[in-house]
SEDRENVEX-382045 format. One line per field, with one value per atom (N, C-alpha, C): x, y, z; atom name; chain; residue number from 1; residue in three letters. Coordinates in Angstrom, 2 decimals. Example, Ala and Ser with C-alpha at 12.3 -4.5 7.8 and 13.67 -1.06 7.14 Angstrom:
! residues 2
c1: [13.19,12.30,13.20,12.85,13.67,12.90]
c2: [-5.69,-4.50,-3.30,-2.25,-1.06,0.03]
c3: [7.80,7.80,7.80,7.08,7.14,7.87]
mimar: [N,CA,C,N,CA,C]
marse: [A,A,A,A,A,A]
zami: [1,1,1,2,2,2]
vexmi: [ALA,ALA,ALA,SER,SER,SER]
//
This chain:
! residues 202
c1: [0.83,0.00,0.87,1.91,2.80,3.54,3.94,4.65,3.74,2.45,1.50,1.30,1.25,1.11,2.31,3.49,4.71,4.71,4.29,4.28,3.32,2.15,1.12,1.03,2.02,2.03,1.94,2.73,2.61,1.22,0.56,-0.78,-1.79,-1.66,-2.56,-2.33,-1.07,-0.72,-1.29,-1.19,-1.72,-3.24,-3.90,-5.36,-5.82,-5.12,-5.45,-5.24,-4.14,-3.87,-4.94,-5.34,-6.37,-7.68,-8.01,-9.23,-9.15,-8.02,-7.83,-7.80,-7.14,-7.02,-8.40,-9.23,-10.58,-11.43,-11.36,-12.15,-11.77,-10.49,-10.03,-10.10,-10.36,-10.48,-11.90,-12.87,-14.28,-14.64,-14.23,-14.61,-13.47,-12.38,-11.24,-11.59,-10.81,-11.03,-10.92,-9.93,-9.71,-9.34,-10.25,-10.03,-8.79,-8.53,-7.36,-6.07,-6.01,-4.83,-4.70,-5.81,-5.81,-5.21,-5.58,-5.09,-3.57,-3.01,-1.55,-0.82,-1.47,-0.83,-0.81,-1.88,-1.94,-1.23,-0.89,-0.22,1.04,1.97,3.17,2.85,1.77,1.38,0.93,0.05,-0.46,0.67,1.60,2.72,3.60,3.87,4.68,4.01,2.71,1.96,1.98,1.75,1.73,3.09,4.16,5.51,5.78,5.43,5.66,4.80,3.56,2.64,3.07,3.47,3.80,5.18,6.03,7.36,7.47,6.37,6.39,6.96,6.53,6.98,8.45,8.92,10.31,11.25,10.80,11.63,10.72,10.82,10.03,10.93,10.61,11.36,11.07,11.85,11.58,10.34,9.71,8.55,8.93,10.18,10.65,10.53,10.99,10.94,9.50,8.65,7.26,6.58,6.92,6.34,6.78,8.06,8.58,8.06,7.93,7.40,5.92,5.20,3.76,3.47,4.34,4.14,3.98,4.85,4.74,3.44,3.07,1.87,0.62,0.53,-0.61,-0.59,0.58,0.73,0.39,0.90,0.69,-0.76,-1.41,-2.82,-3.68,-3.35,-4.07,-3.83,-2.57,-2.23,-2.93,-3.07,-3.77,-5.24,-5.83,-7.25,-7.55,-6.75,-7.00,-6.27,-5.24,-4.15,-3.24,-1.95,-1.00,-1.06,-1.27,-1.27,-2.51,-3.53,-4.81,-5.20,-4.26,-4.55,-4.79,-5.84,-6.09,-4.92,-4.01,-2.78,-2.49,-3.56,-3.40,-2.85,-3.20,-2.74,-1.22,-0.59,0.87,1.45,0.82,1.27,1.24,0.15,0.00,0.93,1.08,1.91,3.35,3.88,5.29,5.46,4.36,4.44,4.93,4.63,5.05,4.27,4.89,4.22,3.49,3.68,3.04,2.60,1.79,1.37,2.50,3.11,4.28,3.94,2.67,2.30,3.11,3.29,4.06,5.53,6.06,7.48,7.75,6.83,6.95,6.84,5.95,5.80,7.09,7.80,9.08,10.11,10.08,10.99,10.72,9.45,9.07,9.44,9.44,9.90,11.31,12.11,13.49,13.60,12.51,12.54,12.75,12.50,12.70,14.18,15.05,16.48,16.75,15.97,16.10,15.85,14.73,14.39,15.39,15.86,16.83,18.13,18.57,19.80,19.60,18.44,18.16,18.17,17.56,17.52,18.92,19.75,21.10,21.95,21.82,22.63,22.16,20.86,20.35,20.55,20.57,20.84,22.34,23.13,24.59,25.16,24.52,25.01,26.13,26.17,27.20,27.26,28.36,28.50,27.63,27.31,26.40,26.74,28.03,28.41,28.02,28.37,28.01,26.50,25.84,24.38,23.73,24.31,23.78,23.94,25.09,25.27,24.31,24.07,23.09,21.72,21.31,20.02,19.92,21.02,21.04,20.96,21.75,21.75,20.43,19.85,18.56,17.50,17.45,16.47,16.77,18.05,18.41,17.95,18.08,17.65,16.14,15.44,13.97,13.48,14.12,13.72,13.85,15.00,15.22,14.28,14.11,13.22,11.78,11.32,9.94,9.71,10.68,10.56,10.47,11.22,11.16,9.79,9.26,7.93,6.86,6.96,6.01,6.05,7.25,7.41,6.82,7.13,6.62,5.11,4.53,3.08,2.43,3.01,2.46,2.49,3.57,3.68,2.70,2.60,1.71,0.24,-0.11,-1.50,-1.86,-1.00,-1.20,-2.39,-2.95,-4.14,-4.05,-5.20,-5.26,-4.69,-5.02,-4.53,-3.01,-2.40,-0.95,-0.33,-0.95,-0.47,-0.59,-1.74,-1.97,-1.02,-0.75,0.18,1.59,1.96,3.28,3.41,2.38,2.32,3.38,3.87,4.95,4.49,3.21,2.65,3.41,3.88,4.56,6.02,6.55,7.94,8.84,9.70,10.56,11.61,11.89,12.88,12.21,10.95,10.20,10.86,11.28,11.89,13.15,14.00,15.25,14.99,14.03,13.70,13.05,12.26,11.68,12.76,13.73,14.82,15.66,15.87,16.61,15.85,14.53,13.71,13.82,13.79,13.94,15.27,16.34,17.67,17.80,17.21,17.26,16.54,15.40,14.68,15.49,16.21,17.06,18.17,18.81,19.90,19.34,18.18,17.55,17.27,16.69,16.33,17.57,18.63,19.86,20.56,20.42,20.93,20.17,18.84,18.03,18.45,18.75,19.17,20.38,21.33,22.55,22.30,21.31,20.96,20.18,19.28,18.39,19.03,19.70,20.31,19.32,18.26,17.24,17.80,18.92,19.53,20.13,20.33,20.91,19.87,18.62,17.53,16.73,16.05,15.22,13.75,12.92,11.47,10.99,11.50,11.02,10.61]
c2: [-1.21,0.00,1.26,1.21,2.37,2.61,1.51,1.64,2.26,1.89,2.44,3.94,4.32,5.74,6.53,5.94,6.60,6.67,5.58,5.51,6.51,6.66,7.52,8.90,9.21,10.49,11.67,11.72,12.85,12.97,11.84,11.85,12.45,12.05,12.58,14.07,14.46,15.87,16.69,16.14,16.83,16.95,15.89,15.92,16.96,17.02,18.01,19.42,19.62,20.94,21.36,20.46,20.79,21.17,20.49,20.81,22.23,22.54,23.88,24.94,24.63,25.57,25.92,24.90,25.12,25.93,25.59,26.30,27.78,28.07,29.45,30.21,29.49,30.15,30.53,30.09,30.34,31.82,32.47,33.88,34.67,34.87,35.62,37.09,37.76,39.17,40.02,39.72,40.46,39.46,39.25,38.23,38.51,39.79,40.13,39.77,40.10,39.77,38.26,37.58,36.13,35.46,35.93,35.33,35.40,36.58,36.71,36.01,35.90,35.24,33.72,33.15,31.69,31.16,32.03,31.57,30.76,31.27,30.48,29.19,29.20,27.99,26.92,27.31,26.37,25.81,26.68,26.23,25.24,25.54,24.65,23.30,23.32,22.09,21.24,21.88,21.16,20.55,21.29,20.78,19.55,19.64,18.51,17.31,17.57,16.48,15.78,16.57,15.99,15.32,15.68,15.07,14.00,13.72,12.80,11.43,10.88,9.55,9.54,10.67,10.75,10.99,11.77,12.04,12.27,11.36,11.49,12.00,13.18,13.74,12.93,13.14,12.51,13.17,12.49,13.06,14.30,14.38,15.59,16.80,16.62,17.71,18.09,17.09,17.39,18.15,17.80,18.50,19.96,20.19,21.56,22.39,21.77,22.50,22.79,21.85,22.03,23.15,23.35,24.42,25.77,26.02,27.29,27.35,26.25,26.24,26.52,25.93,26.20,27.64,28.08,29.43,30.49,30.30,31.26,31.26,30.10,30.02,30.84,30.79,31.60,33.08,33.43,34.81,35.31,34.45,34.83,35.08,34.33,34.49,35.84,36.20,37.43,38.65,38.45,39.36,39.38,39.30,39.06,40.12,41.36,42.43,42.37,41.62,41.63,40.27,39.33,38.04,38.28,37.67,37.83,37.25,38.10,37.67,38.57,39.22,40.21,39.61,38.36,37.75,37.65,37.39,37.33,38.74,39.65,41.05,41.64,41.40,41.93,41.23,39.92,39.14,39.61,39.91,40.32,41.83,42.55,44.00,44.49,43.74,44.16,45.39,46.18,47.37,47.06,45.87,45.48,44.02,43.62,42.23,41.43,40.54,39.81,38.43,38.23,36.97,36.75,37.81,37.69,37.42,38.00,37.81,36.34,35.75,34.33,33.50,33.93,33.24,33.25,34.36,34.43,33.51,33.42,32.50,31.06,30.72,29.37,29.10,30.14,29.98,29.39,29.81,29.33,27.83,27.19,25.74,24.96,25.62,24.94,24.68,25.30,25.01,23.56,23.05,21.65,20.72,20.94,20.10,20.27,21.50,21.75,20.99,21.02,20.30,18.80,18.30,16.87,16.45,17.25,16.95,16.85,17.82,17.87,16.70,16.37,15.27,13.92,13.70,12.39,12.18,13.27,13.17,13.06,13.20,13.14,14.23,15.39,16.53,17.25,17.05,17.70,17.02,17.23,16.69,17.51,16.98,17.66,19.12,19.42,20.80,21.76,21.39,22.23,22.26,21.15,21.10,22.07,22.20,23.13,24.57,24.88,26.22,26.48,25.46,25.59,25.93,25.21,25.46,26.89,27.36,28.72,29.75,29.57,30.52,30.46,29.28,29.12,29.97,29.89,30.68,32.17,32.54,33.94,34.50,33.69,34.10,34.24,33.26,33.30,34.51,34.76,35.87,37.20,37.41,38.67,38.79,37.69,37.71,38.02,37.44,37.67,39.12,39.71,41.12,42.03,41.69,42.46,42.32,41.09,40.85,41.62,41.63,42.39,43.87,44.40,45.82,46.12,45.28,45.50,45.43,44.47,44.33,45.54,45.99,47.14,48.39,48.58,49.74,49.64,48.44,48.25,48.39,47.86,47.92,49.35,49.95,51.33,51.56,50.48,50.63,49.82,49.55,48.85,47.45,46.73,45.36,45.31,46.29,46.35,46.59,47.47,47.78,46.56,45.87,44.70,43.56,43.41,42.37,42.68,43.95,44.36,44.12,44.46,44.14,44.80,45.95,46.60,47.15,47.51,48.06,49.28,50.09,51.32,51.16,49.96,49.69,49.89,50.90,51.20,50.12,49.31,48.24,46.88,46.87,45.63,44.60,45.02,44.09,43.46,44.28,43.77,42.82,43.18,42.34,41.03,41.08,39.85,38.91,39.46,38.63,38.05,38.84,38.34,37.19,37.31,36.24,34.97,35.13,33.99,33.27,34.06,33.49,32.84,33.47,32.91,31.56,31.47,30.21,29.15,29.57,28.63,28.08,28.96,28.52,27.54,27.88,27.00,25.62,25.59,24.31,23.51,24.19,23.48,22.88,23.53,22.93,21.65,21.69,20.49,19.41,19.84,18.89,18.10,18.78,18.09,17.19,17.52,16.65,15.42,15.64,14.57,13.74,14.42,13.79,12.83,13.36,12.51,11.66,12.10,11.34,10.02,9.89,8.67,7.73,8.19,7.39,6.75,5.68,4.97,5.06,5.34,5.35,6.26,7.50,8.49,9.74]
c3: [0.00,0.00,0.00,0.85,0.96,-0.36,-1.02,-2.30,-3.36,-3.33,-4.30,-4.07,-2.79,-2.47,-2.97,-2.80,-3.28,-4.80,-5.44,-6.90,-7.52,-6.90,-7.48,-6.80,-5.99,-5.29,-6.26,-7.35,-8.28,-8.88,-9.13,-9.71,-8.72,-7.46,-6.43,-6.22,-6.26,-6.10,-7.26,-8.47,-9.66,-9.58,-9.13,-9.02,-8.00,-6.86,-5.84,-6.36,-7.08,-7.64,-8.62,-9.51,-10.50,-9.82,-8.73,-7.98,-7.42,-6.77,-6.19,-7.29,-8.39,-9.50,-10.07,-10.27,-10.81,-9.84,-8.56,-7.55,-7.48,-7.48,-7.36,-8.67,-9.75,-11.05,-11.41,-10.60,-10.90,-10.82,-9.74,-9.57,-8.94,-9.68,-9.12,-8.92,-8.09,-7.80,-9.06,-9.88,-11.12,-12.21,-13.17,-14.20,-15.05,-15.37,-16.19,-15.47,-14.18,-13.39,-13.25,-13.05,-12.91,-14.13,-15.30,-16.55,-16.64,-16.38,-16.50,-15.36,-14.19,-13.05,-13.22,-13.77,-13.87,-15.11,-16.04,-17.27,-16.96,-16.12,-15.84,-15.08,-14.29,-13.56,-14.55,-15.46,-16.46,-17.32,-17.74,-18.56,-17.79,-16.54,-15.71,-15.55,-15.25,-15.06,-16.34,-17.48,-18.74,-19.08,-18.80,-19.06,-18.20,-16.91,-16.01,-16.39,-16.82,-17.17,-18.46,-19.45,-20.76,-20.77,-19.83,-19.79,-18.70,-18.02,-16.88,-17.22,-18.38,-18.75,-19.19,-19.68,-20.13,-18.96,-18.01,-16.83,-15.62,-14.69,-13.47,-12.35,-11.86,-10.73,-9.47,-8.45,-7.17,-6.56,-5.62,-4.94,-4.15,-3.74,-3.05,-4.00,-5.22,-6.20,-6.52,-6.73,-7.05,-5.91,-4.69,-3.53,-3.52,-3.72,-3.67,-4.84,-6.01,-7.15,-6.98,-6.38,-6.16,-5.17,-4.20,-3.22,-3.91,-4.89,-5.63,-6.43,-7.06,-7.89,-7.07,-5.89,-5.00,-4.51,-4.07,-3.52,-4.58,-5.77,-6.85,-7.32,-7.24,-7.61,-6.66,-5.39,-4.40,-4.68,-4.96,-5.26,-6.51,-7.50,-8.72,-8.49,-7.58,-7.30,-6.65,-5.64,-4.88,-5.43,-6.24,-6.57,-5.34,-5.57,-4.48,-3.37,-3.74,-2.73,-1.85,-2.30,-1.57,-1.01,-0.96,-0.34,1.16,1.73,3.17,3.98,4.35,5.02,6.22,6.70,7.76,9.05,9.32,10.58,10.63,9.48,9.41,9.45,8.72,8.69,10.08,10.81,12.17,13.15,12.97,13.89,13.90,12.71,12.60,12.44,12.40,12.30,10.96,9.90,8.56,8.12,7.24,6.70,5.40,4.85,3.59,3.67,2.72,2.61,1.96,2.72,2.23,1.65,1.31,0.67,-0.60,-1.37,-2.62,-2.35,-1.27,-0.96,-0.60,0.14,0.46,-0.81,-1.69,-2.97,-3.77,-3.75,-4.46,-3.82,-2.50,-1.80,-2.25,-2.39,-2.80,-4.26,-5.08,-6.47,-6.48,-5.52,-5.43,-5.24,-4.78,-4.56,-5.85,-6.99,-8.28,-8.55,-7.78,-7.91,-7.52,-6.58,-6.14,-7.32,-8.03,-9.17,-10.30,-10.50,-11.56,-11.30,-10.06,-9.69,-9.85,-9.45,-9.59,-11.06,-11.90,-13.33,-13.91,-13.62,-14.18,-13.69,-12.40,-11.85,-12.39,-12.38,-12.83,-14.33,-15.09,-16.52,-16.80,-15.72,-15.82,-16.72,-16.68,-17.45,-16.70,-15.39,-14.58,-13.22,-12.53,-11.17,-10.22,-9.03,-8.10,-7.78,-7.64,-7.31,-8.43,-9.66,-10.81,-11.01,-10.73,-10.85,-9.88,-8.70,-7.70,-8.18,-8.76,-9.31,-10.46,-11.26,-12.34,-11.79,-10.73,-10.10,-9.58,-8.97,-8.43,-9.54,-10.59,-11.71,-12.49,-12.57,-13.25,-12.56,-11.25,-10.49,-10.62,-10.58,-10.74,-12.08,-13.12,-14.46,-14.53,-13.98,-13.96,-13.16,-12.03,-11.16,-11.89,-12.51,-13.23,-14.42,-15.14,-16.31,-15.94,-14.83,-14.42,-14.01,-13.34,-12.94,-14.17,-15.21,-16.45,-17.10,-17.09,-17.66,-16.89,-15.56,-14.75,-15.12,-15.24,-15.58,-16.95,-17.95,-19.30,-19.34,-18.62,-18.61,-17.94,-16.83,-16.11,-16.98,-17.72,-18.61,-19.77,-20.35,-21.49,-21.09,-19.94,-19.48,-19.07,-18.28,-17.87,-16.96,-16.42,-15.57,-14.29,-13.70,-12.42,-12.51,-13.60,-13.74,-13.76,-14.44,-14.50,-13.13,-12.37,-11.02,-10.11,-10.20,-9.37,-9.74,-11.03,-11.47,-10.99,-11.05,-10.57,-9.07,-8.32,-6.89,-6.03,-6.42,-5.67,-4.34,-4.22,-2.99,-2.50,-3.45,-3.09,-2.71,-2.81,-2.44,-3.66,-3.60,-4.75,-4.99,-3.97,-4.09,-4.25,-4.66,-4.74,-5.65,-6.83,-7.79,-7.22,-6.61,-6.05,-4.88,-4.03,-2.88,-3.33,-4.39,-4.93,-5.44,-6.15,-6.68,-5.55,-4.50,-3.34,-2.69,-2.62,-2.05,-2.89,-4.22,-5.11,-4.87,-4.82,-4.63,-3.25,-2.24,-0.88,-0.84,-1.51,-1.58,-2.31,-3.34,-4.09,-3.21,-2.45,-1.56,-0.52,0.05,1.03,0.44,-0.76,-1.37,-1.77,-2.15,-2.53,-1.31,-0.17,1.07,1.35,1.18,1.34,0.35,-0.87,-1.91,-1.45,-0.83,-0.40,0.81,1.61,2.73,2.26,1.29,0.82,-0.28,-1.22,-2.40,-3.08,-3.66,-4.31,-5.44,-6.03,-7.12,-6.66,-5.35,-4.81,-4.22,-4.19,-3.64,-4.74,-4.41,-5.38,-4.99,-6.02,-5.87,-4.75,-4.74,-3.77,-4.52]
mimar: [N,CA,C,N,CA,C,N,CA,C,N,CA,C,N,CA,C,N,CA,C,N,CA,C,N,CA,C,N,CA,C,N,CA,C,N,CA,C,N,CA,C,N,CA,C,N,CA,C,N,CA,C,N,CA,C,N,CA,C,N,CA,C,N,CA,C,N,CA,C,N,CA,C,N,CA,C,N,CA,C,N,CA,C,N,CA,C,N,CA,C,N,CA,C,N,CA,C,N,CA,C,N,CA,C,N,CA,C,N,CA,C,N,CA,C,N,CA,C,N,CA,C,N,CA,C,N,CA,C,N,CA,C,N,CA,C,N,CA,C,N,CA,C,N,CA,C,N,CA,C,N,CA,C,N,CA,C,N,CA,C,N,CA,C,N,CA,C,N,CA,C,N,CA,C,N,CA,C,N,CA,C,N,CA,C,N,CA,C,N,CA,C,N,CA,C,N,CA,C,N,CA,C,N,CA,C,N,CA,C,N,CA,C,N,CA,C,N,CA,C,N,CA,C,N,CA,C,N,CA,C,N,CA,C,N,CA,C,N,CA,C,N,CA,C,N,CA,C,N,CA,C,N,CA,C,N,CA,C,N,CA,C,N,CA,C,N,CA,C,N,CA,C,N,CA,C,N,CA,C,N,CA,C,N,CA,C,N,CA,C,N,CA,C,N,CA,C,N,CA,C,N,CA,C,N,CA,C,N,CA,C,N,CA,C,N,CA,C,N,CA,C,N,CA,C,N,CA,C,N,CA,C,N,CA,C,N,CA,C,N,CA,C,N,CA,C,N,CA,C,N,CA,C,N,CA,C,N,CA,C,N,CA,C,N,CA,C,N,CA,C,N,CA,C,N,CA,C,N,CA,C,N,CA,C,N,CA,C,N,CA,C,N,CA,C,N,CA,C,N,CA,C,N,CA,C,N,CA,C,N,CA,C,N,CA,C,N,CA,C,N,CA,C,N,CA,C,N,CA,C,N,CA,C,N,CA,C,N,CA,C,N,CA,C,N,CA,C,N,CA,C,N,CA,C,N,CA,C,N,CA,C,N,CA,C,N,CA,C,N,CA,C,N,CA,C,N,CA,C,N,CA,C,N,CA,C,N,CA,C,N,CA,C,N,CA,C,N,CA,C,N,CA,C,N,CA,C,N,CA,C,N,CA,C,N,CA,C,N,CA,C,N,CA,C,N,CA,C,N,CA,C,N,CA,C,N,CA,C,N,CA,C,N,CA,C,N,CA,C,N,CA,C,N,CA,C,N,CA,C,N,CA,C,N,CA,C,N,CA,C,N,CA,C,N,CA,C,N,CA,C,N,CA,C,N,CA,C,N,CA,C,N,CA,C,N,CA,C,N,CA,C,N,CA,C,N,CA,C,N,CA,C,N,CA,C,N,CA,C,N,CA,C,N,CA,C,N,CA,C,N,CA,C,N,CA,C,N,CA,C,N,CA,C,N,CA,C,N,CA,C,N,CA,C,N,CA,C,N,CA,C,N,CA,C,N,CA,C,N,CA,C,N,CA,C,N,CA,C,N,CA,C,N,CA,C,N,CA,C,N,CA,C,N,CA,C,N,CA,C,N,CA,C,N,CA,C]
marse: [A,A,A,A,A,A,A,A,A,A,A,A,A,A,A,A,A,A,A,A,A,A,A,A,A,A,A,A,A,A,A,A,A,A,A,A,A,A,A,A,A,A,A,A,A,A,A,A,A,A,A,A,A,A,A,A,A,A,A,A,A,A,A,A,A,A,A,A,A,A,A,A,A,A,A,A,A,A,A,A,A,A,A,A,A,A,A,A,A,A,A,A,A,A,A,A,A,A,A,A,A,A,A,A,A,A,A,A,A,A,A,A,A,A,A,A,A,A,A,A,A,A,A,A,A,A,A,A,A,A,A,A,A,A,A,A,A,A,A,A,A,A,A,A,A,A,A,A,A,A,A,A,A,A,A,A,A,A,A,A,A,A,A,A,A,A,A,A,A,A,A,A,A,A,A,A,A,A,A,A,A,A,A,A,A,A,A,A,A,A,A,A,A,A,A,A,A,A,A,A,A,A,A,A,A,A,A,A,A,A,A,A,A,A,A,A,A,A,A,A,A,A,A,A,A,A,A,A,A,A,A,A,A,A,A,A,A,A,A,A,A,A,A,A,A,A,A,A,A,A,A,A,A,A,A,A,A,A,A,A,A,A,A,A,A,A,A,A,A,A,A,A,A,A,A,A,A,A,A,A,A,A,A,A,A,A,A,A,A,A,A,A,A,A,A,A,A,A,A,A,A,A,A,A,A,A,A,A,A,A,A,A,A,A,A,A,A,A,A,A,A,A,A,A,A,A,A,A,A,A,A,A,A,A,A,A,A,A,A,A,A,A,A,A,A,A,A,A,A,A,A,A,A,A,A,A,A,A,A,A,A,A,A,A,A,A,A,A,A,A,A,A,A,A,A,A,A,A,A,A,A,A,A,A,A,A,A,A,A,A,A,A,A,A,A,A,A,A,A,A,A,A,A,A,A,A,A,A,A,A,A,A,A,A,A,A,A,A,A,A,A,A,A,A,A,A,A,A,A,A,A,A,A,A,A,A,A,A,A,A,A,A,A,A,A,A,A,A,A,A,A,A,A,A,A,A,A,A,A,A,A,A,A,A,A,A,A,A,A,A,A,A,A,A,A,A,A,A,A,A,A,A,A,A,A,A,A,A,A,A,A,A,A,A,A,A,A,A,A,A,A,A,A,A,A,A,A,A,A,A,A,A,A,A,A,A,A,A,A,A,A,A,A,A,A,A,A,A,A,A,A,A,A,A,A,A,A,A,A,A,A,A,A,A,A,A,A,A,A,A,A,A,A,A,A,A,A,A,A,A,A,A,A,A,A,A,A,A,A,A,A,A,A,A,A,A,A,A,A,A,A,A,A,A,A,A,A,A,A,A,A,A,A,A,A,A,A,A,A,A,A,A,A,A,A,A]
zami: [1,1,1,2,2,2,3,3,3,4,4,4,5,5,5,6,6,6,7,7,7,8,8,8,9,9,9,10,10,10,11,11,11,12,12,12,13,13,13,14,14,14,15,15,15,16,16,16,17,17,17,18,18,18,19,19,19,20,20,20,21,21,21,22,22,22,23,23,23,24,24,24,25,25,25,26,26,26,27,27,27,28,28,28,29,29,29,30,30,30,31,31,31,32,32,32,33,33,33,34,34,34,35,35,35,36,36,36,37,37,37,38,38,38,39,39,39,40,40,40,41,41,41,42,42,42,43,43,43,44,44,44,45,45,45,46,46,46,47,47,47,48,48,48,49,49,49,50,50,50,51,51,51,52,52,52,53,53,53,54,54,54,55,55,55,56,56,56,57,57,57,58,58,58,59,59,59,60,60,60,61,61,61,62,62,62,63,63,63,64,64,64,65,65,65,66,66,66,67,67,67,68,68,68,69,69,69,70,70,70,71,71,71,72,72,72,73,73,73,74,74,74,75,75,75,76,76,76,77,77,77,78,78,78,79,79,79,80,80,80,81,81,81,82,82,82,83,83,83,84,84,84,85,85,85,86,86,86,87,87,87,88,88,88,89,89,89,90,90,90,91,91,91,92,92,92,93,93,93,94,94,94,95,95,95,96,96,96,97,97,97,98,98,98,99,99,99,100,100,100,101,101,101,102,102,102,103,103,103,104,104,104,105,105,105,106,106,106,107,107,107,108,108,108,109,109,109,110,110,110,111,111,111,112,112,112,113,113,113,114,114,114,115,115,115,116,116,116,117,117,117,118,118,118,119,119,119,120,120,120,121,121,121,122,122,122,123,123,123,124,124,124,125,125,125,126,126,126,127,127,127,128,128,128,129,129,129,130,130,130,131,131,131,132,132,132,133,133,133,134,134,134,135,135,135,136,136,136,137,137,137,138,138,138,139,139,139,140,140,140,141,141,141,142,142,142,143,143,143,144,144,144,145,145,145,146,146,146,147,147,147,148,148,148,149,149,149,150,150,150,151,151,151,152,152,152,153,153,153,154,154,154,155,155,155,156,156,156,157,157,157,158,158,158,159,159,159,160,160,160,161,161,161,162,162,162,163,163,163,164,164,164,165,165,165,166,166,166,167,167,167,168,168,168,169,169,169,170,170,170,171,171,171,172,172,172,173,173,173,174,174,174,175,175,175,176,176,176,177,177,177,178,178,178,179,179,179,180,180,180,181,181,181,182,182,182,183,183,183,184,184,184,185,185,185,186,186,186,187,187,187,188,188,188,189,189,189,190,190,190,191,191,191,192,192,192,193,193,193,194,194,194,195,195,195,196,196,196,197,197,197,198,198,198,199,199,199,200,200,200,201,201,201,202,202,202]
vexmi: [MET,MET,MET,GLU,GLU,GLU,LYS,LYS,LYS,LYS,LYS,LYS,LEU,LEU,LEU,ILE,ILE,ILE,GLN,GLN,GLN,TYR,TYR,TYR,TYR,TYR,TYR,PRO,PRO,PRO,HIS,HIS,HIS,MET,MET,MET,LEU,LEU,LEU,ALA,ALA,ALA,ALA,ALA,ALA,LEU,LEU,LEU,PHE,PHE,PHE,LEU,LEU,LEU,LEU,LEU,LEU,VAL,VAL,VAL,PHE,PHE,PHE,ILE,ILE,ILE,MET,MET,MET,LEU,LEU,LEU,GLY,GLY,GLY,ILE,ILE,ILE,ASP,ASP,ASP,PRO,PRO,PRO,VAL,VAL,VAL,ASP,ASP,ASP,ARG,ARG,ARG,ASP,ASP,ASP,VAL,VAL,VAL,TRP,TRP,TRP,ILE,ILE,ILE,VAL,VAL,VAL,GLU,GLU,GLU,VAL,VAL,VAL,PHE,PHE,PHE,PRO,PRO,PRO,ILE,ILE,ILE,VAL,VAL,VAL,MET,MET,MET,THR,THR,THR,PHE,PHE,PHE,LEU,LEU,LEU,ILE,ILE,ILE,LEU,LEU,LEU,ALA,ALA,ALA,THR,THR,THR,THR,THR,THR,PHE,PHE,PHE,LYS,LYS,LYS,LYS,LYS,LYS,PHE,PHE,PHE,ARG,ARG,ARG,PHE,PHE,PHE,SER,SER,SER,ASN,ASN,ASN,TYR,TYR,TYR,SER,SER,SER,TYR,TYR,TYR,THR,THR,THR,MET,MET,MET,MET,MET,MET,ALA,ALA,ALA,LEU,LEU,LEU,TRP,TRP,TRP,MET,MET,MET,PHE,PHE,PHE,TRP,TRP,TRP,HIS,HIS,HIS,THR,THR,THR,VAL,VAL,VAL,GLY,GLY,GLY,GLY,GLY,GLY,HIS,HIS,HIS,TYR,TYR,TYR,THR,THR,THR,PHE,PHE,PHE,ALA,ALA,ALA,ASN,ASN,ASN,VAL,VAL,VAL,PRO,PRO,PRO,PHE,PHE,PHE,ASP,ASP,ASP,PHE,PHE,PHE,VAL,VAL,VAL,THR,THR,THR,ASP,ASP,ASP,LEU,LEU,LEU,PHE,PHE,PHE,GLY,GLY,GLY,PHE,PHE,PHE,GLU,GLU,GLU,ARG,ARG,ARG,ASN,ASN,ASN,ASN,ASN,ASN,PHE,PHE,PHE,ASP,ASP,ASP,ARG,ARG,ARG,ILE,ILE,ILE,GLY,GLY,GLY,HIS,HIS,HIS,PHE,PHE,PHE,ILE,ILE,ILE,VAL,VAL,VAL,GLY,GLY,GLY,PHE,PHE,PHE,TYR,TYR,TYR,ALA,ALA,ALA,PHE,PHE,PHE,ALA,ALA,ALA,ALA,ALA,ALA,ALA,ALA,ALA,GLU,GLU,GLU,LEU,LEU,LEU,VAL,VAL,VAL,VAL,VAL,VAL,ARG,ARG,ARG,LYS,LYS,LYS,LYS,LYS,LYS,TRP,TRP,TRP,ALA,ALA,ALA,VAL,VAL,VAL,PRO,PRO,PRO,VAL,VAL,VAL,LEU,LEU,LEU,ALA,ALA,ALA,SER,SER,SER,PHE,PHE,PHE,PHE,PHE,PHE,GLY,GLY,GLY,LEU,LEU,LEU,PHE,PHE,PHE,PHE,PHE,PHE,ILE,ILE,ILE,GLY,GLY,GLY,THR,THR,THR,VAL,VAL,VAL,ALA,ALA,ALA,ALA,ALA,ALA,GLY,GLY,GLY,TYR,TYR,TYR,GLU,GLU,GLU,ILE,ILE,ILE,ILE,ILE,ILE,GLU,GLU,GLU,TRP,TRP,TRP,LEU,LEU,LEU,TYR,TYR,TYR,ALA,ALA,ALA,VAL,VAL,VAL,ALA,ALA,ALA,ASP,ASP,ASP,GLY,GLY,GLY,GLY,GLY,GLY,LYS,LYS,LYS,ALA,ALA,ALA,GLY,GLY,GLY,VAL,VAL,VAL,GLU,GLU,GLU,PHE,PHE,PHE,LEU,LEU,LEU,GLY,GLY,GLY,ALA,ALA,ALA,GLN,GLN,GLN,GLY,GLY,GLY,ASP,ASP,ASP,ILE,ILE,ILE,TRP,TRP,TRP,ASP,ASP,ASP,ALA,ALA,ALA,GLN,GLN,GLN,GLU,GLU,GLU,ASP,ASP,ASP,MET,MET,MET,LEU,LEU,LEU,SER,SER,SER,ASP,ASP,ASP,ILE,ILE,ILE,SER,SER,SER,GLY,GLY,GLY,ALA,ALA,ALA,VAL,VAL,VAL,PHE,PHE,PHE,SER,SER,SER,LEU,LEU,LEU,VAL,VAL,VAL,LEU,LEU,LEU,PHE,PHE,PHE,TRP,TRP,TRP,PHE,PHE,PHE,ILE,ILE,ILE,ARG,ARG,ARG,PRO,PRO,PRO,ASP,ASP,ASP,LEU,LEU,LEU,LYS,LYS,LYS,LYS,LYS,LYS,LYS,LYS,LYS,VAL,VAL,VAL]
//
């Protein structure tokens, strides 16, 4: 029974995500913002689903990648600046809603999967694979900030502002990228403790 749960864990995770995605997509706060926010989620899900038979990541990687997909789906529903997160804001005395900042930290978890892919494909040794994971996230982080800026300028309205999600912080882009990189470093430390490439059927 336990082996079956391990074997079908990615399938169960995918089914749960699709359920949450559909529920939160029914009546989002701002449909225009929702569309641009869920686009990278849908693309990521489709890539993982269509390549599953060719390359199956460890369950550790699927868990870490799914965390971002769930988190980002919630952010897309409410718009990141308006997610009900007051209890955390009040608890730590933050001046802004940091739901998006945590989301950027979780984006960094994809460095774990990137490192696993490179090592298991034997494209590089673990140390170089870790640097690849770190640089991969850094590239994605910078690229996404540029896309946010371009969309906000092109839209020129409320949807653009909500998608940008700066909340009046002039250093928002830099702090978001730092969060991405910090999440990557955290996940790569876990990678070296877990070493999914050395485990079987996990």
